[in-house]
C-alpha positions as CSV (number, residue, x, y, z in Angstrom):
1,M,-0.1,0.3,0.2
2,G,3.0,2.5,-0.5
3,N,1.5,4.2,-3.1
4,L,-1.8,3.9,-2.2
5,V,-3.2,8.1,-2.7
6,A,-7.2,7.7,-2.5
7,V,-9.7,5.5,-1.0
8,D,-13.3,5.4,-1.7
9,M,-15.9,3.4,0.3
10,S,-19.1,5.3,-0.2
11,Y,-22.0,3.3,-0.2
12,S,-20.0,1.1,1.9
13,N,-21.7,-1.3,5.4
14,L,-18.7,-0.7,7.2
15,E,-19.9,-0.3,11.1
16,V,-16.6,0.8,12.1
17,F,-13.5,2.4,10.2
18,E,-10.1,1.9,11.7
19,P,-6.8,2.1,9.3
20,P,-4.0,-0.8,9.5
21,T,-1.7,-0.8,12.1
22,V,1.3,0.5,9.9
23,D,0.7,3.5,9.2
24,I,0.2,4.6,5.6
25,L,2.2,7.5,4.8
26,S,0.7,8.0,0.6
27,L,-2.7,8.1,1.7
28,K,-4.3,11.5,1.0
29,I,-8.0,11.1,0.4
30,I,-10.5,9.1,2.0
31,N,-14.6,8.7,1.2
32,L,-17.0,7.2,3.3
33,K,-20.1,9.3,1.6
34,D,-23.4,7.4,2.3
35,S,-21.8,4.7,4.6
36,H,-25.1,4.5,6.8
37,N,-24.1,1.8,9.1
38,L,-21.1,3.5,9.9
39,I,-20.8,4.0,13.8
40,E,-17.6,4.9,14.6
41,I,-13.9,5.9,13.3
42,R,-11.0,4.7,15.2
43,N,-7.1,5.6,15.3
44,I,-7.3,7.8,12.2
45,T,-3.8,9.5,12.9
46,R,-2.3,6.4,11.2
47,I,-3.1,7.9,8.0
48,P,-0.6,10.9,9.0
49,N,-0.7,13.0,5.8
50,L,-4.6,12.4,5.1
51,E,-5.7,16.0,3.4
52,T,-9.3,14.9,2.7
53,L,-12.1,13.3,4.7
54,I,-15.4,12.7,3.1
55,L,-18.0,11.7,6.0
56,W,-21.1,12.7,4.0
57,N,-24.6,11.8,4.8
58,C,-23.1,9.0,7.5
59,Y,-26.4,9.9,9.5
60,S,-25.4,6.6,12.0
61,L,-22.0,8.4,13.0
62,V,-21.4,8.5,16.7
63,N,-17.9,8.6,17.8
64,V,-14.9,10.0,15.7
65,C,-12.0,9.9,17.8
66,E,-10.3,12.5,19.3
67,N,-6.8,12.3,17.5
68,L,-8.3,13.3,14.5
69,G,-7.2,16.7,15.8
70,E,-3.9,16.1,15.6
71,L,-3.7,15.3,11.7
72,S,-1.4,18.6,10.3
73,S,-2.4,18.0,6.6
74,L,-5.9,17.4,6.7
75,T,-7.1,20.3,4.8
76,L,-11.3,19.2,3.8
77,L,-13.7,17.7,6.2
78,N,-17.0,17.1,5.3
79,M,-19.7,15.7,7.9
80,T,-22.6,17.2,6.2
81,G,-25.5,15.1,7.8
82,C,-23.9,12.8,10.5
83,K,-27.4,13.7,12.4
84,K,-26.1,11.2,15.2
85,L,-22.5,12.7,15.8
86,Y,-21.4,13.3,19.3
87,L,-18.0,14.9,19.8
88,Q,-15.9,14.8,23.4
89,P,-15.9,18.1,25.2
90,T,-11.7,17.5,24.5
91,F,-12.4,17.6,20.6
92,F,-10.8,19.4,18.5
93,F,-10.8,19.9,14.8
94,P,-7.4,19.8,12.7
95,R,-5.8,23.3,12.4
96,S,-4.8,22.5,9.2
97,L,-8.7,23.0,7.6
98,H,-9.5,24.7,5.1
99,R,-12.8,23.7,4.4
100,L,-15.2,22.5,6.8
101,F,-18.9,21.4,6.3
102,L,-21.2,20.5,9.6
103,K,-24.2,21.3,7.9
104,D,-27.2,18.9,9.4
105,C,-25.1,18.1,12.0
106,N,-27.3,18.9,14.8
107,L,-25.0,20.9,16.4
108,E,-26.7,21.7,19.9
109,R,-25.0,18.2,20.9
110,I,-21.6,19.8,20.2
111,D,-19.9,21.7,23.1
112,T,-20.1,25.4,21.9
113,S,-16.7,26.1,22.3
114,L,-16.0,24.1,19.3
115,L,-17.6,26.3,17.2
116,R,-15.0,29.2,18.0
117,F,-12.5,27.2,15.8
118,S,-9.9,29.5,17.9
119,V,-7.0,27.1,16.6
120,Q,-8.1,27.0,13.2
121,P,-6.5,30.0,11.3
122,Y,-6.5,28.8,7.8
123,L,-10.0,28.3,7.8
124,Q,-11.5,29.7,4.4
125,Y,-15.3,28.1,4.2
126,L,-17.2,27.3,6.9
127,N,-21.1,25.5,6.3
128,L,-23.1,25.2,9.3
129,C,-26.6,25.0,7.7
130,N,-29.5,24.1,9.3
131,S,-28.4,24.2,12.8
132,L,-30.5,25.0,15.6
133,F,-28.4,27.7,17.4
134,E,-29.5,30.8,18.3
135,S,-25.8,32.7,17.9
136,L,-22.4,32.2,17.0
137,P,-19.1,33.1,18.9
138,C,-17.3,36.0,17.2
139,Y,-15.3,35.1,14.6
140,N,-12.8,37.7,13.6
141,H,-9.9,36.2,14.6
142,L,-10.9,33.5,11.8
143,E,-8.3,36.1,8.9
144,N,-8.7,33.8,6.3
145,L,-12.7,33.3,6.3
146,R,-14.4,33.7,3.0
147,V,-17.3,31.9,2.6
148,L,-19.8,31.6,6.2
149,D,-23.2,29.1,5.3
150,V,-25.3,29.0,7.9
151,S,-28.8,28.8,6.3
152,F,-31.6,27.0,7.0
153,S,-30.9,27.9,10.7
154,F,-34.1,29.2,11.6
155,R,-33.4,29.5,15.6
156,L,-30.5,31.9,14.7
157,K,-31.1,35.8,15.7
158,C,-27.4,37.6,15.4
159,L,-24.0,37.2,14.0
160,L,-21.6,39.8,15.0
161,C,-18.6,40.9,14.3
162,L,-18.1,39.0,11.2
163,P,-14.0,39.1,9.9
164,S,-13.4,41.9,7.2
165,T,-12.1,39.1,5.0
166,L,-15.3,37.6,4.5
167,A,-16.4,37.8,1.0
168,E,-19.7,35.5,0.6
169,L,-22.3,35.2,3.4
170,Y,-25.1,32.4,2.9
171,V,-28.4,32.9,5.5
172,Y,-31.6,32.0,3.4
173,Y,-34.6,31.0,5.7
174,C,-32.8,32.4,8.9
175,Q,-36.4,33.2,9.8
176,S,-35.3,34.8,13.4
177,L,-32.1,36.7,12.0
178,E,-32.2,40.0,13.1
179,K,-28.7,42.0,13.0
180,I,-25.5,41.3,10.9
181,T,-22.5,43.6,12.0
182,F,-19.0,43.4,10.7
183,E,-15.8,43.6,12.6
184,S,-14.8,46.8,10.1
185,H,-17.9,48.2,10.6
186,R,-18.9,48.1,6.7
187,F,-20.3,45.9,4.6
188,P,-17.6,44.3,3.0
189,L,-19.3,41.3,0.8
190,Q,-19.5,40.5,-3.1
191,E,-22.1,37.5,-2.3
192,F,-25.3,38.0,-0.1
193,G,-27.9,35.4,0.0
194,Y,-30.7,36.1,2.4
195,E,-34.1,35.3,1.2
196,G,-36.6,34.3,3.7
197,C,-34.8,35.8,6.4
198,N,-38.4,38.1,7.5
199,S,-37.3,39.1,10.9
200,L,-33.5,40.9,9.5
201,Y,-33.9,45.0,10.4
202,E,-29.9,45.6,10.3
203,I,-27.3,44.6,8.0
204,E,-24.2,47.1,9.0
205,G,-23.2,48.9,6.4
206,F,-26.1,48.1,4.1
207,I,-29.5,48.4,5.7
208,K,-31.2,48.9,8.8
209,L,-34.6,49.3,9.5
210,Q,-36.6,51.2,12.0
211,A,-39.3,52.9,13.0
212,I,-40.1,56.6,11.8
213,M,-41.8,57.5,15.3
214,K,-38.3,56.5,17.2
215,L,-36.0,58.8,15.0
216,D,-35.0,62.2,16.5
217,E,-34.2,65.4,14.6
218,T,-30.6,65.1,13.9
219,E,-31.6,61.5,12.5
220,L,-33.7,62.8,10.2
221,G,-31.2,65.3,8.4
222,P,-33.2,67.5,5.8
223,M,-36.6,65.9,6.8
224,I,-38.3,67.9,9.4
225,W,-41.7,67.2,11.4
226,L,-44.4,68.7,10.1
227,P,-46.9,70.2,13.3
228,R,-50.3,67.8,13.1
229,D,-52.7,70.6,12.0
230,V,-50.6,70.8,9.0
231,P,-52.4,69.7,5.6
232,W,-50.6,66.7,4.2
233,W,-51.4,67.9,0.8
């Protein structure tokens, strides 16, 4: 197996994935997509140079070994649809990650400190779609983050202090979302998807909706209040 670069075990009937006891130095890609019986992943550090791990729609997966975080070359981790996933409080994502997919993962089961991504400085793409959290930590420390997708997170109420590097933000049908602010206090986005955000009243540097009766004269600018007895026509 000295020249093995990729392993495709999608649609397998595996219940436990564990690499051989001998380290496989050449292996870069593992695809376990739609392995619906997969429950556990063990000893993944036996593949020390792994770059891509696809666990998409492994909806029975519960346990992923804690030493996943020790992989220093892993840049893409796709856990989309791993609805039973339980990550121990001592678990951490690899520092090397560039793209992380946690869509449909029931993230309320995950320790909130994991969602800070405090030791993932290279993270560029983050997908947290269809999650049940009400808020997210401040991500202004993610200096390389370019794309954030939290669409269909219907409990999400605010996104605060998003990093100035962010170029694409998708919040489709986040029906409780009210406010979005940016570290730079200006609107930096090149792509912005917000259809179905019926509660959204403020996007810093873009729009802010406010009842006109709550405005004072300094905020009205050239407009003035008319006395009530003055006809409007």
